[in-house]
C-alpha positions in Angstrom: 88.4 -82.8 6.4 88.2 -79.1 5.5 85.5 -77.2 3.8 85.9 -74.1 1.6 84.2 -70.9 2.5 82.6 -68.9 -0.2 84.2 -65.7 -1.1 81.0 -63.7 -1.2 77.3 -64.0 -0.3 75.5 -66.9 -1.8 73.2 -66.1 -4.7 70.2 -68.0 -5.8 67.3 -67.7 -8.3 65.8 -64.9 -6.3 68.9 -62.7 -7.1 68.7 -63.4 -10.9 66.6 -61.5 -13.5 63.5 -63.6 -12.8 63.8 -63.0 -9.0 64.2 -59.3 -9.6 61.1 -59.3 -11.9 59.1 -61.0 -9.1 60.2 -58.3 -6.7 59.4 -55.5 -9.1 56.6 -53.1 -8.4 55.0 -53.9 -11.7 54.8 -57.6 -10.9 53.3 -56.8 -7.5 50.7 -54.5 -8.9 49.8 -57.0 -11.6 49.6 -59.9 -9.1 47.6 -57.8 -6.6 45.1 -56.6 -9.3 44.7 -60.2 -10.5 44.2 -61.6 -7.0 41.7 -58.8 -6.2 39.9 -59.4 -9.4 39.7 -63.2 -8.8 38.6 -62.7 -5.2 35.9 -60.3 -6.3 34.7 -62.8 -9.0 34.6 -65.7 -6.4 32.8 -63.5 -3.9 30.3 -62.5 -6.6 29.8 -66.2 -7.5 29.3 -67.2 -3.9 26.7 -64.4 -3.5 24.9 -65.4 -6.7 25.0 -69.1 -5.6 23.5 -68.3 -2.2 20.8 -66.1 -3.7 19.9 -68.7 -6.4 19.8 -71.5 -3.8 17.6 -69.4 -1.6 15.3 -68.5 -4.5 14.8 -72.1 -5.5 14.2 -73.2 -1.9 11.6 -70.4 -1.5 9.9 -71.5 -4.7 9.6 -75.1 -3.5 8.4 -74.1 -0.1 5.8 -71.7 -1.6 4.3 -74.7 -3.5 4.3 -76.8 -0.4 2.6 -74.0 1.7 0.0 -73.6 -1.0 -0.9 -77.3 -0.8 -0.9 -77.1 3.0 -3.4 -74.2 2.8 -5.8 -76.2 0.7 -5.6 -79.2 3.0 -6.1 -77.1 6.1 -9.2 -75.7 4.5 -10.4 -79.3 4.0 -9.5 -80.1 7.6 -11.5 -77.1 8.8 -14.5 -78.2 6.7 -14.5 -82.0 7.4 -11.7 -82.9 9.8 -9.2 -85.6 9.2 -11.6 -87.7 7.0 -11.9 -84.8 4.6 -8.1 -84.4 4.5 -7.8 -88.1 3.9 -10.3 -88.0 1.0 -8.7 -85.0 -0.6 -5.2 -86.6 -0.4 -6.5 -89.7 -2.2 -8.1 -87.7 -4.9 -5.2 -85.2 -5.3 -3.2 -85.4 -8.4 -0.1 -85.3 -6.4 1.2 -82.3 -8.3 1.1 -78.6 -7.4 2.6 -75.8 -9.4 4.5 -78.3 -11.5 6.2 -79.7 -8.4 5.7 -83.4 -7.4 4.6 -83.5 -3.8 4.5 -86.2 -1.1 1.4 -86.1 1.1 1.3 -88.3 4.2 -0.9 -88.6 7.2 0.6 -90.1 10.3 -0.3 -90.8 13.9 1.4 -89.1 16.8 3.6 -92.1 17.3 4.8 -91.8 13.6 2.8 -94.7 12.1 1.7 -94.0 8.5 -2.0 -93.6 8.2 -2.1 -92.5 4.6 0.4 -92.0 1.7 -1.6 -92.3 -1.5 1.1 -91.8 -4.0 3.1 -95.0 -4.4 5.9 -93.2 -6.2 7.3 -92.2 -2.8 7.8 -95.8 -1.7 11.6 -95.1 -1.7 11.2 -92.8 1.3 12.0 -94.5 4.5 9.0 -94.5 6.9 11.4 -94.3 9.8 13.0 -91.2 8.4 9.6 -89.6 8.0 8.7 -90.7 11.5 11.8 -88.9 12.8 10.7 -85.8 10.9 7.5 -85.7 13.0 9.4 -85.3 16.3 9.0 -81.6 16.0 5.7 -80.7 14.4 5.3 -77.6 12.2 9.0 -77.6 11.1 11.0 -78.2 7.9 13.1 -81.3 7.7 15.4 -82.9 5.1 14.6 -86.6 4.6 16.9 -88.9 2.6 15.4 -90.8 -0.4 16.7 -94.2 -1.4 18.5 -94.3 -4.8 19.1 -90.6 -5.0 21.4 -88.0 -3.5 18.7 -85.3 -3.4 16.9 -85.4 -0.1 13.2 -84.7 0.4 12.3 -81.4 2.1 9.3 -82.2 4.4 7.0 -79.9 6.3 5.1 -81.4 9.3 1.9 -79.9 10.7 -0.2 -81.2 13.6 -3.9 -81.7 13.0 -5.2 -82.6 16.4 -3.8 -86.1 17.1 -2.9 -86.6 13.4 0.2 -85.3 11.7 0.1 -83.9 8.1 3.3 -84.1 6.2 3.9 -82.6 2.8 7.3 -82.8 1.1 9.0 -82.0 -2.2 12.2 -83.4 -3.8 15.2 -81.2 -4.0 16.5 -82.9 -7.1 15.5 -80.2 -9.6 17.1 -77.6 -7.2 20.3 -79.6 -7.0 20.4 -80.0 -10.8 20.1 -76.2 -11.3 22.8 -75.5 -8.8 25.1 -78.2 -10.3 24.7 -76.6 -13.7 25.5 -73.2 -12.2 28.7 -74.6 -10.6 29.8 -76.3 -13.8 29.2 -73.1 -15.8 31.3 -71.1 -13.3 34.1 -73.7 -13.4 34.2 -73.4 -17.2 34.5 -69.6 -17.2 36.9 -69.4 -14.2 40.0 -69.8 -16.4 39.0 -67.2 -19.0 38.1 -64.9 -16.1 41.5 -65.5 -14.4 43.3 -64.7 -17.7 41.2 -61.6 -18.1 42.2 -60.5 -14.6 45.9 -61.1 -15.4 45.6 -59.1 -18.6 43.8 -56.3 -16.8 46.5 -56.3 -14.1 49.2 -56.0 -16.7 47.5 -53.1 -18.5 46.7 -51.5 -15.2 50.3 -51.8 -13.9 51.8 -50.5 -17.2 49.5 -47.5 -17.3 49.9 -46.7 -13.6 53.7 -47.0 -13.8 54.2 -45.2 -17.1 55.1 -41.9 -15.3 57.5 -43.7 -13.0 59.2 -45.4 -16.0 59.5 -42.0 -17.7 61.0 -40.6 -14.5 63.5 -43.4 -14.3 64.4 -43.0 -18.0 65.0 -39.2 -17.5 67.2 -39.9 -14.5 69.2 -42.5 -16.4 69.7 -40.1 -19.3 70.8 -37.3 -16.9 73.2 -39.7 -15.1 74.6 -41.0 -18.4 75.1 -37.6 -20.2 75.3 -35.1 -17.3 72.9 -32.8 -19.2 69.7 -31.5 -17.4 67.7 -30.9 -20.6 65.7 -34.1 -20.2 62.0 -33.6 -19.2 59.2 -36.0 -18.5 55.9 -35.3 -20.5 53.0 -34.5 -18.2 49.8 -36.4 -19.0 47.5 -33.7 -17.7 45.5 -36.1 -15.6 45.9 -34.1 -12.4 46.5 -37.2 -10.3 49.3 -37.7 -7.8 51.7 -39.2 -10.4 51.1 -36.2 -12.7 51.9 -33.9 -9.8 55.1 -35.9 -9.1 56.1 -35.4 -12.8 55.4 -31.7 -12.5 57.5 -31.4 -9.4 60.3 -33.4 -11.0 60.4 -31.2 -14.0 60.4 -28.2 -11.8 63.3 -29.6 -9.8 65.2 -30.2 -13.1 64.5 -26.6 -14.1 65.8 -25.4 -10.8 68.9 -27.7 -11.0 69.6 -26.6 -14.5 69.4 -22.9 -13.6 71.7 -23.5 -10.6 74.2 -25.5 -12.6 74.2 -22.7 -15.3 74.6 -20.1 -12.6 77.5 -22.0 -11.0 79.3 -22.3 -14.3 78.9 -18.5 -14.8 79.9 -17.9 -11.2 83.0 -20.0 -11.6 84.0 -17.9 -14.6 83.4 -14.7 -12.6 85.3 -16.1 -9.6 88.2 -17.1 -11.8 88.3 -13.6 -13.2 87.9 -11.9 -9.9 90.6 -14.0 -8.3 93.0 -13.9 -11.3 93.4 -10.1 -11.1 94.4 -9.7 -7.4 96.5 -12.8 -7.5 98.4 -11.5 -10.6 98.9 -8.2 -8.9 100.0 -10.0 -5.7 102.6 -12.0 -7.7 103.8 -8.8 -9.5 104.3 -7.1 -6.2 106.3 -10.0 -4.8 108.5 -10.1 -8.0 109.0 -6.3 -7.8 110.1 -6.7 -4.2 112.5 -9.4 -5.1 114.0 -7.3 -7.9 114.3 -4.2 -5.6 116.9 -5.9 -3.4 117.1 -4.5 0.1 115.4 -1.2 -0.4 113.1 -0.8 2.6 110.7 1.6 0.9 110.2 -0.8 -2.0 109.7 -3.7 0.3 107.1 -1.8 2.4 105.3 -0.7 -0.7 105.3 -4.3 -2.0 103.9 -5.6 1.3 101.2 -2.9 1.3 100.2 -3.9 -2.2 100.2 -7.6 -1.3 98.0 -6.9 1.7 95.5 -4.9 -0.4 95.3 -7.6 -3.0 95.0 -10.4 -0.4 92.0 -8.4 1.1 90.4 -8.5 -2.3 90.8 -12.2 -2.5 89.4 -12.6 1.0 86.4 -10.6 0.1 85.6 -12.9 -2.8 86.1 -16.0 -0.7 84.1 -14.6 2.3 81.2 -13.8 -0.1 81.3 -17.4 -1.4 81.4 -18.8 2.1 78.5 -16.7 3.3 76.3 -18.0 0.4 77.5 -21.6 0.9 76.7 -21.6 4.6 74.0 -24.1 5.4 71.9 -24.3 8.5 72.0 -21.3 10.8 74.2 -18.3 11.5 74.3 -16.4 14.8 73.1 -12.8 14.8 74.5 -10.6 17.6 71.8 -8.0 17.9 72.4 -4.6 19.5 70.5 -1.3 19.6 71.7 0.9 16.8 70.7 3.8 14.6 69.8 2.6 11.1 70.3 6.1 9.7 73.9 6.3 11.0 74.6 2.9 9.6 73.4 3.9 6.2 75.4 7.2 6.5 78.6 5.1 7.0 77.8 3.0 3.9 77.1 6.2 1.8 80.5 7.6 2.9 82.2 4.4 1.9 80.8 4.5 -1.7 81.0 8.3 -2.3 84.5 8.0 -3.8 83.5 5.0 -5.9 80.5 6.9 -7.3 82.5 10.0 -8.0 85.1 8.0 -9.9 82.3 6.5 -12.1 80.6 9.9 -12.6 77.5 8.9 -10.6 75.9 11.3 -8.2 75.2 9.7 -4.8 72.5 11.7 -2.9 72.0 11.4 0.8 70.6 13.5 3.5 71.0 12.7 7.2 67.5 12.2 8.6 66.3 11.7 12.1 67.6 8.6 14.0 65.9 5.3 13.1 66.3 2.9 16.0 66.6 -0.8 15.2 67.9 -3.9 17.0 70.2 -5.7 14.6 73.5 -7.3 13.9 75.5 -4.2 12.7 78.2 -5.9 10.5 75.7 -8.1 8.7 73.2 -5.2 8.2 76.0 -3.0 7.0 76.9 -5.7 4.5 73.3 -5.9 3.2 73.1 -2.0 2.8 76.5 -2.0 1.1 75.4 -4.6 -1.4 72.3 -2.5 -2.3 74.3 0.7 -2.8 77.1 -1.2 -4.6 74.6 -2.7 -7.1 72.9 0.7 -7.6 76.3 2.4 -8.4 77.5 -0.5 -10.5 74.5 -0.6 -12.8 73.9 3.2 -13.1 75.7 4.8 -16.1 77.8 7.9 -15.8 75.7 11.0 -15.3 73.0 9.0 -13.4 71.9 9.4 -9.8 71.7 7.0 -6.8 69.5 8.1 -3.9 69.6 6.6 -0.4 66.7 7.3 2.0 65.9 6.1 5.6 62.9 6.7 7.7 59.9 5.2 9.5 56.8 4.0 7.6 53.8 2.3 9.2 55.7 1.3 12.3 58.7 -0.1 10.4 62.2 1.1 9.8 62.8 1.6 6.0 65.8 2.0 3.8 65.1 2.9 0.1 67.8 2.8 -2.6 66.8 4.4 -5.9 68.9 4.5 -9.1 68.5 5.7 -12.7 70.4 2.7 -14.1 69.5 -0.3 -16.4 66.4 -1.1 -14.3 64.6 -4.4 -13.9 62.5 -6.2 -16.5 59.3 -8.0 -15.5 61.0 -11.4 -16.1 64.0 -10.6 -13.9 62.1 -9.2 -10.8 61.0 -12.7 -9.4 64.5 -14.1 -9.9 66.9 -11.3 -8.7 66.9 -12.8 -5.2 68.1 -16.2 -6.4 71.6 -17.2 -5.7 74.0 -17.0 -8.6 71.4 -15.4 -10.8 72.6 -12.5 -13.1 70.3 -10.7 -15.5 71.3 -10.3 -19.1 72.0 -6.5 -18.7 74.2 -7.1 -15.7 76.6 -9.5 -17.4 78.7 -6.7 -18.7 79.6 -6.0 -15.1 81.8 -8.4 -13.2 80.2 -10.1 -10.2 79.1 -13.4 -8.7 75.3 -12.9 -8.6 75.4 -13.3 -4.9 74.8 -9.8 -3.5 71.0 -9.6 -3.6 70.6 -13.2 -2.3 72.8 -12.1 0.7 70.7 -9.0 1.2 67.5 -11.1 1.3 69.0 -13.6 3.6 70.3 -11.1 6.1 67.1 -9.0 6.1 64.8 -12.0 6.6 67.1 -13.3 9.4 66.3 -10.0 11.2 62.6 -10.5 10.7 62.3 -8.0 7.9 61.7 -8.1 4.2 63.1 -6.5 1.0 61.6 -5.9 -2.4 62.8 -4.6 -5.7 60.8 -2.9 -8.4 61.3 -0.9 -11.6 61.2 -1.2 -15.4 63.8 -2.0 -18.0 65.8 1.2 -18.8 64.0 3.3 -16.1 66.0 2.5 -13.0 65.2 0.4 -10.0 64.1 0.9 -6.4 65.0 -1.5 -3.6 63.1 -1.1 -0.3 64.4 -2.7 2.9 62.0 -2.9 5.9 62.9 -3.9 9.4 61.1 -4.0 12.8 61.7 -0.9 14.9 64.1 -1.2 17.8 63.0 -2.9 21.0 64.1 -1.8 24.5 67.9 -1.4 24.8 70.0 -4.4 25.5 72.0 -7.1 23.6 70.9 -10.6 22.9 71.8 -13.4 20.6 69.4 -15.1 18.3 69.8 -18.0 15.9 68.2 -17.3 12.5 68.2 -19.2 9.2 70.1 -17.6 6.3 
C-alpha cells in the first residue's frame, strides 16, 4: 500500500485570509486593547466589590460595638444582673439593625437570650463561638444562607454575645454582582469598539506608508508622499523620515538619469573617434606612419574613456579606500595642477593666476589629493566665461594647510550651496557644460578622508570661492590608513 506525498507544504485555515487577519498587527492591537480594557474593568469591579463588602461589614460591626458599649456601661453600674435586665428590656434593634443578645456561662450554656426571633440559631454553634472570647465569629443560621456575625466579650465568669445577621449585606452584594453581570457584555463590546478605533487611528500612518510603497512599486514613480499629521509622535517622525527618504531617492534617480545622458555623450565622442581612427588605419593599408598615428589617436581616446569610467568607479566605491600617506609639499602639488590646466585656460580665454608661495608641508596621498585639486581648478576654468580670472592660492592659516580657488564665473546661488557636494548633482547654470556632477563629491570625499574639510561660497553671477583645509604635516615617514570615502 502506497501513500502519495504532497507536492508542497500543507496549508490550513491559518494560511487563508482569515488566518492572515488574525495574525495582522491591527487585530493584535484590537485584541490587546480589548483584553486590557476588560481586565481593567474586572479589576475595578473587584476593587469596588471588596470596598463595598468592607464598608457594609464595618457598618454592621459599628452597630454591634455601640450596643456593646451600652451593655458594658450597665455591667459597670450593676454587674451581670444589670446587663440581664437591660437585655430583657432592650428593643432588640440598634441603628436599624436587628441584633442578637445572649448571656452564656463559661461552659457555653445559655443564661439569657431574650429575643425569641433568634431561635433558629444553633446553641451549639454559639457555644463554639465562645471558645475565644472577645473575637468575631460567623455562626450559621438555620433556614438561611446568610450567617450571623457574633462578637463575644467576657464579663467575669459570664460571656456576653452580640450578633447581627449578614443577610442585608449579602443582598446588597448580590445586587452588585447581578448589576455588573448585566453591564459586562456592553462593556466588552465597548472595549472591542475602542480597540478597533484605537488600532485604526494608530495604524493610519503605517497604512499610508504601505499605500505609498505599493504605488511606487507599481508605477516606478517617486512622486508619492505620505501626509504628515503634525502630532509630533514617533509615527509622525517615521512619516517625515520616509518622505525625506523619498525626496532623496527621487533626487538620486533624477541625477542618475541626467548622469547617464552625460555618460552616454562623454563616451560616444571618444568611442566615435576611436572607431574613425581604426577605419582610417584600415583604409591607409600598410603605411607605417598612418598606422602609428591611428594607434596614437586610439590610445588618446581610450584614455578619455578610462577617465570617465574611473571617475564613475571612484564614486561607486562603497566601504573604504586605502590612503597611502607621504610627506609632501602642498604648494608644489598645486603648482603641478596649475601647470596642467594653464593650456586649457588659455584656449578658453581664461586667465589662470598663480604665484609659487613658501612650502606647505602636509602628509597625504599625493595622487588622490592631486585629483581633488584638479577637480577644483577644472570646475573653476569650466564655469568661468572668456575674459574671466581663476586664482589659486596656498598657505597656512590658524595651524592648517589651505588651498583656495577663486573664479569670476557663474557663481553659486543660495539654493545650490548646500547641494553642490551631493553626488550626481548639477546646478541649473552648469547644465550647459558637459559633466557627470561627480567632481565636487569626489573632492569632499578625498579631503574628509585626509581629516580635512572643504567649503564653497559665492553668489549667483559673482563667482565662487572653494577653500580646502588639511592638517599640517606630521613628522616624516610613510604610513597607510584606511579612511571612508
